[in-house]
PyMOL Python script that loads the backbone (N, CA, C, O; Angstrom):
from pymol import cmd

cmd.read_pdbstr("""\
ATOM      1  N   MET A   1     -23.169 -67.550-115.441  1.00  0.00           N
ATOM      2  CA  MET A   1     -22.691 -68.225-116.422  1.00  0.00           C
ATOM      3  C   MET A   1     -21.101 -67.755-116.917  1.00  0.00           C
ATOM      4  O   MET A   1     -20.762 -66.573-116.864  1.00  0.00           O
ATOM      5  N   ASN A   2     -20.251 -68.752-117.364  1.00  0.00           N
ATOM      6  CA  ASN A   2     -19.089 -68.485-117.630  1.00  0.00           C
ATOM      7  C   ASN A   2     -18.965 -68.028-119.154  1.00  0.00           C
ATOM      8  O   ASN A   2     -19.444 -68.664-120.093  1.00  0.00           O
ATOM      9  N   SER A   3     -18.199 -66.744-119.273  1.00  0.00           N
ATOM     10  CA  SER A   3     -17.711 -66.455-120.235  1.00  0.00           C
ATOM     11  C   SER A   3     -16.606 -66.705-120.707  1.00  0.00           C
ATOM     12  O   SER A   3     -15.728 -66.829-119.854  1.00  0.00           O
ATOM     13  N   PRO A   4     -16.162 -66.882-122.187  1.00  0.00           N
ATOM     14  CA  PRO A   4     -14.783 -67.415-122.506  1.00  0.00           C
ATOM     15  C   PRO A   4     -13.480 -66.610-121.650  1.00  0.00           C
ATOM     16  O   PRO A   4     -12.498 -67.034-121.041  1.00  0.00           O
ATOM     17  N   LEU A   5     -13.975 -65.340-121.921  1.00  0.00           N
ATOM     18  CA  LEU A   5     -12.873 -64.724-121.108  1.00  0.00           C
ATOM     19  C   LEU A   5     -12.549 -65.082-119.491  1.00  0.00           C
ATOM     20  O   LEU A   5     -11.442 -65.284-118.993  1.00  0.00           O
ATOM     21  N   ASN A   6     -13.882 -65.095-118.823  1.00  0.00           N
ATOM     22  CA  ASN A   6     -13.620 -65.448-117.386  1.00  0.00           C
ATOM     23  C   ASN A   6     -12.979 -66.837-117.244  1.00  0.00           C
ATOM     24  O   ASN A   6     -12.254 -67.066-116.275  1.00  0.00           O
ATOM     25  N   THR A   7     -13.255 -67.903-118.306  1.00  0.00           N
ATOM     26  CA  THR A   7     -12.764 -69.206-118.111  1.00  0.00           C
ATOM     27  C   THR A   7     -11.312 -68.861-118.456  1.00  0.00           C
ATOM     28  O   THR A   7     -10.474 -69.357-117.703  1.00  0.00           O
ATOM     29  N   LEU A   8     -10.879 -68.115-119.438  1.00  0.00           N
ATOM     30  CA  LEU A   8      -9.358 -68.120-119.721  1.00  0.00           C
ATOM     31  C   LEU A   8      -8.659 -67.199-118.362  1.00  0.00           C
ATOM     32  O   LEU A   8      -7.488 -67.451-118.080  1.00  0.00           O
ATOM     33  N   LYS A   9      -9.248 -66.366-117.720  1.00  0.00           N
ATOM     34  CA  LYS A   9      -8.758 -65.689-116.449  1.00  0.00           C
ATOM     35  C   LYS A   9      -8.462 -66.670-115.529  1.00  0.00           C
ATOM     36  O   LYS A   9      -7.489 -66.570-114.782  1.00  0.00           O
ATOM     37  N   MET A  10      -9.346 -67.774-115.515  1.00  0.00           N
ATOM     38  CA  MET A  10      -9.361 -68.869-114.321  1.00  0.00           C
ATOM     39  C   MET A  10      -8.064 -69.674-114.481  1.00  0.00           C
ATOM     40  O   MET A  10      -7.207 -69.949-113.642  1.00  0.00           O
ATOM     41  N   LEU A  11      -8.165 -70.028-115.998  1.00  0.00           N
ATOM     42  CA  LEU A  11      -7.133 -71.279-116.263  1.00  0.00           C
ATOM     43  C   LEU A  11      -5.870 -70.179-116.162  1.00  0.00           C
ATOM     44  O   LEU A  11      -4.863 -70.740-115.729  1.00  0.00           O
ATOM     45  N   THR A  12      -5.698 -68.988-116.404  1.00  0.00           N
ATOM     46  CA  THR A  12      -4.377 -68.373-116.130  1.00  0.00           C
ATOM     47  C   THR A  12      -4.153 -68.401-114.894  1.00  0.00           C
ATOM     48  O   THR A  12      -2.962 -68.602-114.662  1.00  0.00           O
ATOM     49  N   ALA A  13      -4.932 -68.258-113.785  1.00  0.00           N
ATOM     50  CA  ALA A  13      -4.499 -67.997-112.381  1.00  0.00           C
ATOM     51  C   ALA A  13      -4.202 -69.237-112.098  1.00  0.00           C
ATOM     52  O   ALA A  13      -3.278 -69.273-111.286  1.00  0.00           O
ATOM     53  N   GLU A  14      -4.740 -70.712-112.542  1.00  0.00           N
ATOM     54  CA  GLU A  14      -4.344 -71.791-112.311  1.00  0.00           C
ATOM     55  C   GLU A  14      -2.779 -72.037-112.674  1.00  0.00           C
ATOM     56  O   GLU A  14      -1.922 -72.516-111.931  1.00  0.00           O
ATOM     57  N   VAL A  15      -2.641 -71.613-113.923  1.00  0.00           N
ATOM     58  CA  VAL A  15      -1.309 -71.876-114.297  1.00  0.00           C
ATOM     59  C   VAL A  15      -0.186 -70.976-113.738  1.00  0.00           C
ATOM     60  O   VAL A  15       0.950 -71.445-113.673  1.00  0.00           O
ATOM     61  N   LEU A  16      -0.433 -69.698-113.326  1.00  0.00           N
ATOM     62  CA  LEU A  16       0.409 -69.043-112.417  1.00  0.00           C
ATOM     63  C   LEU A  16       0.615 -69.750-111.030  1.00  0.00           C
ATOM     64  O   LEU A  16       1.682 -69.610-110.432  1.00  0.00           O
ATOM     65  N   ILE A  17      -0.271 -70.405-110.589  1.00  0.00           N
ATOM     66  CA  ILE A  17      -0.078 -70.953-109.423  1.00  0.00           C
ATOM     67  C   ILE A  17       0.694 -72.106-109.519  1.00  0.00           C
ATOM     68  O   ILE A  17       1.669 -72.274-108.787  1.00  0.00           O
ATOM     69  N   ALA A  18       0.330 -72.953-110.398  1.00  0.00           N
ATOM     70  CA  ALA A  18       1.157 -74.273-110.679  1.00  0.00           C
ATOM     71  C   ALA A  18       2.568 -73.821-111.138  1.00  0.00           C
ATOM     72  O   ALA A  18       3.475 -74.478-110.627  1.00  0.00           O
ATOM     73  N   ASP A  19       2.983 -72.753-112.070  1.00  0.00           N
ATOM     74  CA  ASP A  19       4.165 -72.278-112.392  1.00  0.00           C
ATOM     75  C   ASP A  19       5.157 -72.300-110.963  1.00  0.00           C
ATOM     76  O   ASP A  19       6.217 -72.906-110.804  1.00  0.00           O
ATOM     77  N   CYS A  20       4.437 -71.439-110.018  1.00  0.00           N
ATOM     78  CA  CYS A  20       4.993 -71.012-108.846  1.00  0.00           C
ATOM     79  C   CYS A  20       5.327 -72.194-108.191  1.00  0.00           C
ATOM     80  O   CYS A  20       6.498 -72.115-107.822  1.00  0.00           O
ATOM     81  N   TYR A  21       4.702 -73.493-107.815  1.00  0.00           N
ATOM     82  CA  TYR A  21       5.052 -74.685-107.296  1.00  0.00           C
ATOM     83  C   TYR A  21       6.014 -75.357-108.207  1.00  0.00           C
ATOM     84  O   TYR A  21       7.100 -75.724-107.757  1.00  0.00           O
ATOM     85  N   PHE A  22       5.717 -75.539-109.394  1.00  0.00           N
ATOM     86  CA  PHE A  22       6.882 -76.306-110.233  1.00  0.00           C
ATOM     87  C   PHE A  22       8.199 -75.476-110.182  1.00  0.00           C
ATOM     88  O   PHE A  22       9.268 -76.073-110.062  1.00  0.00           O
ATOM     89  N   ASN A  23       8.158 -74.219-110.264  1.00  0.00           N
ATOM     90  CA  ASN A  23       9.555 -73.696-110.045  1.00  0.00           C
ATOM     91  C   ASN A  23      10.047 -74.246-108.737  1.00  0.00           C
ATOM     92  O   ASN A  23      11.217 -74.607-108.862  1.00  0.00           O
ATOM     93  N   LEU A  24       9.625 -74.421-107.654  1.00  0.00           N
ATOM     94  CA  LEU A  24       9.939 -75.060-106.388  1.00  0.00           C
ATOM     95  C   LEU A  24      10.428 -76.305-106.594  1.00  0.00           C
ATOM     96  O   LEU A  24      11.546 -76.622-106.186  1.00  0.00           O
ATOM     97  N   VAL A  25       9.749 -77.012-107.155  1.00  0.00           N
ATOM     98  CA  VAL A  25       9.943 -78.594-107.504  1.00  0.00           C
ATOM     99  C   VAL A  25      11.047 -78.643-108.205  1.00  0.00           C
ATOM    100  O   VAL A  25      11.846 -79.477-107.778  1.00  0.00           O
ATOM    101  N   ARG A  26      11.429 -77.970-109.256  1.00  0.00           N
ATOM    102  CA  ARG A  26      12.262 -77.992-110.284  1.00  0.00           C
ATOM    103  C   ARG A  26      12.005 -79.231-111.360  1.00  0.00           C
ATOM    104  O   ARG A  26      12.928 -79.882-111.851  1.00  0.00           O
ATOM    105  N   SER A  27      10.708 -79.432-111.623  1.00  0.00           N
ATOM    106  CA  SER A  27      10.251 -80.562-112.626  1.00  0.00           C
ATOM    107  C   SER A  27      10.303 -79.772-114.109  1.00  0.00           C
ATOM    108  O   SER A  27       9.416 -79.033-114.537  1.00  0.00           O
ATOM    109  N   ARG A  28      11.534 -80.102-114.771  1.00  0.00           N
ATOM    110  CA  ARG A  28      11.786 -79.322-116.063  1.00  0.00           C
ATOM    111  C   ARG A  28      10.718 -79.671-116.946  1.00  0.00           C
ATOM    112  O   ARG A  28      10.192 -78.692-117.475  1.00  0.00           O
ATOM    113  N   THR A  29      10.282 -80.701-117.232  1.00  0.00           N
ATOM    114  CA  THR A  29       9.231 -81.012-118.280  1.00  0.00           C
ATOM    115  C   THR A  29       8.136 -80.368-117.907  1.00  0.00           C
ATOM    116  O   THR A  29       7.846 -79.441-118.663  1.00  0.00           O
ATOM    117  N   VAL A  30       7.203 -80.583-116.726  1.00  0.00           N
ATOM    118  CA  VAL A  30       6.212 -80.025-116.607  1.00  0.00           C
ATOM    119  C   VAL A  30       6.118 -78.372-116.313  1.00  0.00           C
ATOM    120  O   VAL A  30       5.150 -77.620-116.417  1.00  0.00           O
ATOM    121  N   ALA A  31       7.346 -78.133-115.950  1.00  0.00           N
ATOM    122  CA  ALA A  31       7.635 -76.408-115.919  1.00  0.00           C
ATOM    123  C   ALA A  31       7.751 -75.825-117.250  1.00  0.00           C
ATOM    124  O   ALA A  31       7.480 -74.645-117.474  1.00  0.00           O
ATOM    125  N   PHE A  32       8.149 -76.640-118.120  1.00  0.00           N
ATOM    126  CA  PHE A  32       8.370 -76.105-119.785  1.00  0.00           C
ATOM    127  C   PHE A  32       7.117 -76.155-120.256  1.00  0.00           C
ATOM    128  O   PHE A  32       6.720 -75.186-120.903  1.00  0.00           O
ATOM    129  N   MET A  33       6.201 -77.328-120.024  1.00  0.00           N
ATOM    130  CA  MET A  33       4.774 -77.274-120.498  1.00  0.00           C
ATOM    131  C   MET A  33       3.939 -76.079-119.870  1.00  0.00           C
ATOM    132  O   MET A  33       3.163 -75.438-120.578  1.00  0.00           O
ATOM    133  N   LEU A  34       4.080 -75.855-118.807  1.00  0.00           N
ATOM    134  CA  LEU A  34       3.431 -74.931-118.097  1.00  0.00           C
ATOM    135  C   LEU A  34       3.541 -73.387-118.558  1.00  0.00           C
ATOM    136  O   LEU A  34       2.657 -72.538-118.666  1.00  0.00           O
ATOM    137  N   ARG A  35       5.032 -73.313-118.810  1.00  0.00           N
ATOM    138  CA  ARG A  35       5.527 -71.920-119.250  1.00  0.00           C
ATOM    139  C   ARG A  35       5.046 -71.459-120.651  1.00  0.00           C
ATOM    140  O   ARG A  35       4.699 -70.345-121.043  1.00  0.00           O
ATOM    141  N   ARG A  36       5.155 -73.014-121.477  1.00  0.00           N
ATOM    142  CA  ARG A  36       4.729 -72.813-122.861  1.00  0.00           C
ATOM    143  C   ARG A  36       3.041 -72.634-123.007  1.00  0.00           C
ATOM    144  O   ARG A  36       2.636 -72.166-124.071  1.00  0.00           O
ATOM    145  N   LEU A  37       2.194 -72.947-122.109  1.00  0.00           N
ATOM    146  CA  LEU A  37       0.674 -72.653-122.182  1.00  0.00           C
ATOM    147  C   LEU A  37       0.803 -71.382-121.388  1.00  0.00           C
ATOM    148  O   LEU A  37      -0.248 -70.751-121.505  1.00  0.00           O
ATOM    149  N   PHE A  38       1.534 -70.854-120.749  1.00  0.00           N
ATOM    150  CA  PHE A  38       1.465 -69.367-120.150  1.00  0.00           C
ATOM    151  C   PHE A  38       1.863 -68.625-121.140  1.00  0.00           C
ATOM    152  O   PHE A  38       1.172 -67.612-121.255  1.00  0.00           O
ATOM    153  N   GLN A  39       2.875 -68.744-122.059  1.00  0.00           N
ATOM    154  CA  GLN A  39       3.045 -67.862-122.848  1.00  0.00           C
ATOM    155  C   GLN A  39       2.095 -67.739-124.121  1.00  0.00           C
ATOM    156  O   GLN A  39       2.070 -66.763-124.872  1.00  0.00           O
ATOM    157  N   ASP A  40       1.216 -69.036-124.258  1.00  0.00           N
ATOM    158  CA  ASP A  40       0.286 -68.986-125.484  1.00  0.00           C
ATOM    159  C   ASP A  40      -0.814 -68.036-124.903  1.00  0.00           C
ATOM    160  O   ASP A  40      -1.277 -67.109-125.566  1.00  0.00           O
ATOM    161  N   LEU A  41      -1.194 -68.317-123.652  1.00  0.00           N
ATOM    162  CA  LEU A  41      -2.262 -67.498-123.004  1.00  0.00           C
ATOM    163  C   LEU A  41      -1.911 -65.882-123.052  1.00  0.00           C
ATOM    164  O   LEU A  41      -2.808 -65.128-123.429  1.00  0.00           O
ATOM    165  N   LYS A  42      -0.877 -65.441-122.752  1.00  0.00           N
ATOM    166  CA  LYS A  42      -0.237 -64.185-122.551  1.00  0.00           C
ATOM    167  C   LYS A  42      -0.587 -63.534-124.200  1.00  0.00           C
ATOM    168  O   LYS A  42      -1.160 -62.474-124.449  1.00  0.00           O
ATOM    169  N   LYS A  43      -0.067 -64.495-125.138  1.00  0.00           N
ATOM    170  CA  LYS A  43       0.022 -63.907-126.513  1.00  0.00           C
ATOM    171  C   LYS A  43      -1.556 -63.706-126.897  1.00  0.00           C
ATOM    172  O   LYS A  43      -1.882 -62.877-127.748  1.00  0.00           O
ATOM    173  N   ASN A  44      -2.465 -64.479-126.247  1.00  0.00           N
ATOM    174  CA  ASN A  44      -3.505 -64.488-126.872  1.00  0.00           C
ATOM    175  C   ASN A  44      -4.595 -63.292-126.027  1.00  0.00           C
ATOM    176  O   ASN A  44      -5.781 -63.491-125.762  1.00  0.00           O
ATOM    177  N   CYS A  45      -3.792 -62.033-125.715  1.00  0.00           N
ATOM    178  CA  CYS A  45      -4.870 -61.318-125.677  1.00  0.00           C
ATOM    179  C   CYS A  45      -4.987 -60.832-123.998  1.00  0.00           C
ATOM    180  O   CYS A  45      -5.685 -59.830-123.842  1.00  0.00           O
ATOM    181  N   ILE A  46      -4.487 -61.326-122.946  1.00  0.00           N
ATOM    182  CA  ILE A  46      -4.666 -60.814-121.496  1.00  0.00           C
ATOM    183  C   ILE A  46      -3.447 -60.227-120.873  1.00  0.00           C
ATOM    184  O   ILE A  46      -2.525 -61.009-120.641  1.00  0.00           O
ATOM    185  N   ASP A  47      -3.324 -59.176-120.618  1.00  0.00           N
ATOM    186  CA  ASP A  47      -2.180 -58.639-119.767  1.00  0.00           C
ATOM    187  C   ASP A  47      -2.240 -59.240-118.400  1.00  0.00           C
ATOM    188  O   ASP A  47      -3.234 -59.049-117.699  1.00  0.00           O
ATOM    189  N   LEU A  48      -1.140 -60.020-117.948  1.00  0.00           N
ATOM    190  CA  LEU A  48      -1.147 -60.613-116.463  1.00  0.00           C
ATOM    191  C   LEU A  48      -0.408 -59.991-115.480  1.00  0.00           C
ATOM    192  O   LEU A  48      -0.340 -60.438-114.335  1.00  0.00           O
ATOM    193  N   THR A  49       0.081 -59.112-115.805  1.00  0.00           N
ATOM    194  CA  THR A  49       1.058 -58.384-114.810  1.00  0.00           C
ATOM    195  C   THR A  49       0.365 -58.285-113.272  1.00  0.00           C
ATOM    196  O   THR A  49       0.876 -58.710-112.235  1.00  0.00           O
ATOM    197  N   LYS A  50      -0.985 -57.583-113.414  1.00  0.00           N
ATOM    198  CA  LYS A  50      -1.430 -57.114-112.309  1.00  0.00           C
ATOM    199  C   LYS A  50      -1.946 -58.784-111.476  1.00  0.00           C
ATOM    200  O   LYS A  50      -1.809 -59.025-110.276  1.00  0.00           O
ATOM    201  N   LEU A  51      -2.504 -59.680-112.466  1.00  0.00           N
ATOM    202  CA  LEU A  51      -2.814 -60.946-111.651  1.00  0.00           C
ATOM    203  C   LEU A  51      -1.558 -61.534-111.206  1.00  0.00           C
ATOM    204  O   LEU A  51      -1.552 -62.091-110.109  1.00  0.00           O
ATOM    205  N   ALA A  52      -0.561 -61.491-111.860  1.00  0.00           N
ATOM    206  CA  ALA A  52       0.788 -62.031-111.385  1.00  0.00           C
ATOM    207  C   ALA A  52       1.219 -61.421-110.332  1.00  0.00           C
ATOM    208  O   ALA A  52       1.596 -62.185-109.444  1.00  0.00           O
ATOM    209  N   PHE A  53       1.312 -60.133-110.078  1.00  0.00           N
ATOM    210  CA  PHE A  53       1.801 -59.163-108.914  1.00  0.00           C
ATOM    211  C   PHE A  53       1.042 -59.526-107.604  1.00  0.00           C
ATOM    212  O   PHE A  53       1.542 -59.725-106.496  1.00  0.00           O
ATOM    213  N   ASP A  54      -0.451 -59.577-108.013  1.00  0.00           N
ATOM    214  CA  ASP A  54      -1.207 -59.933-106.921  1.00  0.00           C
ATOM    215  C   ASP A  54      -1.279 -61.236-106.166  1.00  0.00           C
ATOM    216  O   ASP A  54      -1.611 -61.384-104.991  1.00  0.00           O
ATOM    217  N   PHE A  55      -1.006 -61.922-106.815  1.00  0.00           N
ATOM    218  CA  PHE A  55      -0.474 -63.681-106.759  1.00  0.00           C
ATOM    219  C   PHE A  55       0.665 -63.616-105.886  1.00  0.00           C
ATOM    220  O   PHE A  55       0.669 -64.156-104.780  1.00  0.00           O
ATOM    221  N   VAL A  56       1.797 -62.855-106.436  1.00  0.00           N
ATOM    222  CA  VAL A  56       2.944 -63.188-105.695  1.00  0.00           C
ATOM    223  C   VAL A  56       2.828 -62.497-104.358  1.00  0.00           C
ATOM    224  O   VAL A  56       3.275 -63.037-103.346  1.00  0.00           O
ATOM    225  N   GLU A  57       2.163 -61.161-104.323  1.00  0.00           N
ATOM    226  CA  GLU A  57       2.132 -60.481-103.053  1.00  0.00           C
ATOM    227  C   GLU A  57       1.324 -61.453-102.074  1.00  0.00           C
ATOM    228  O   GLU A  57       1.733 -61.636-100.928  1.00  0.00           O
ATOM    229  N   SER A  58       0.204 -62.051-102.538  1.00  0.00           N
ATOM    230  CA  SER A  58      -0.623 -62.833-101.588  1.00  0.00           C
ATOM    231  C   SER A  58       0.290 -63.790-100.875  1.00  0.00           C
ATOM    232  O   SER A  58       0.340 -63.963 -99.657  1.00  0.00           O
ATOM    233  N   ARG A  59       1.090 -64.459-101.909  1.00  0.00           N
ATOM    234  CA  ARG A  59       1.677 -65.784-101.526  1.00  0.00           C
ATOM    235  C   ARG A  59       2.795 -65.291-100.262  1.00  0.00           C
ATOM    236  O   ARG A  59       2.968 -65.899 -99.205  1.00  0.00           O
ATOM    237  N   ASN A  60       3.529 -63.946-100.720  1.00  0.00           N
ATOM    238  CA  ASN A  60       4.475 -63.700 -99.537  1.00  0.00           C
ATOM    239  C   ASN A  60       3.894 -63.289 -98.387  1.00  0.00           C
ATOM    240  O   ASN A  60       4.539 -63.635 -97.398  1.00  0.00           O
ATOM    241  N   ILE A  61       2.811 -62.615 -98.134  1.00  0.00           N
ATOM    242  CA  ILE A  61       1.821 -62.506 -97.030  1.00  0.00           C
ATOM    243  C   ILE A  61       1.839 -63.809 -96.419  1.00  0.00           C
ATOM    244  O   ILE A  61       2.225 -63.903 -95.253  1.00  0.00           O
ATOM    245  N   MET A  62       1.467 -64.834 -97.067  1.00  0.00           N
ATOM    246  CA  MET A  62       1.157 -66.212 -96.482  1.00  0.00           C
ATOM    247  C   MET A  62       2.089 -66.672 -95.979  1.00  0.00           C
ATOM    248  O   MET A  62       1.871 -67.348 -94.974  1.00  0.00           O
ATOM    249  N   SER A  63       3.604 -66.506 -96.471  1.00  0.00           N
ATOM    250  CA  SER A  63       4.591 -67.359 -96.267  1.00  0.00           C
ATOM    251  C   SER A  63       5.507 -66.175 -95.120  1.00  0.00           C
ATOM    252  O   SER A  63       6.635 -66.438 -94.705  1.00  0.00           O
ATOM    253  N   GLY A  64       4.884 -65.118 -94.820  1.00  0.00           N
ATOM    254  CA  GLY A  64       5.543 -64.260 -93.713  1.00  0.00           C
ATOM    255  C   GLY A  64       6.466 -63.325 -94.548  1.00  0.00           C
ATOM    256  O   GLY A  64       7.044 -62.460 -93.889  1.00  0.00           O
ATOM    257  N   ILE A  65       6.659 -63.348 -95.655  1.00  0.00           N
ATOM    258  CA  ILE A  65       7.454 -62.199 -96.332  1.00  0.00           C
ATOM    259  C   ILE A  65       6.823 -60.880 -96.856  1.00  0.00           C
ATOM    260  O   ILE A  65       6.008 -60.818 -97.776  1.00  0.00           O
ATOM    261  N   SER A  66       7.273 -59.921 -96.201  1.00  0.00           N
ATOM    262  CA  SER A  66       6.577 -58.900 -96.579  1.00  0.00           C
ATOM    263  C   SER A  66       7.518 -57.564 -97.209  1.00  0.00           C
ATOM    264  O   SER A  66       6.955 -56.541 -97.598  1.00  0.00           O
TER     265      SER A  66
END
""", "prot")
cmd.dss("prot")
cmd.show_as("cartoon", "prot")
cmd.util.cbc("prot")
cmd.orient("prot")
C-alpha cells in the first residue's frame, strides 16, 4: 500500500528526472513549471539532496562520465 510519503518520493524522483531532461531540451515553459513544482515539493518536507546526488551519479555512470 502506498503511503502519501512514498507517493511524494516517487513524484519527486519523476520531477528530478524530467527536470534533467528538460534542461537538455531548454523548453523554458515546461522547465519553469517543473522547477516550480520541485520547489513546492522541497518546501513541503523532503530533503532531496541525497536523491538528487544519487540520480546525477547514476546518470553520469550511464553516460560514461565518472
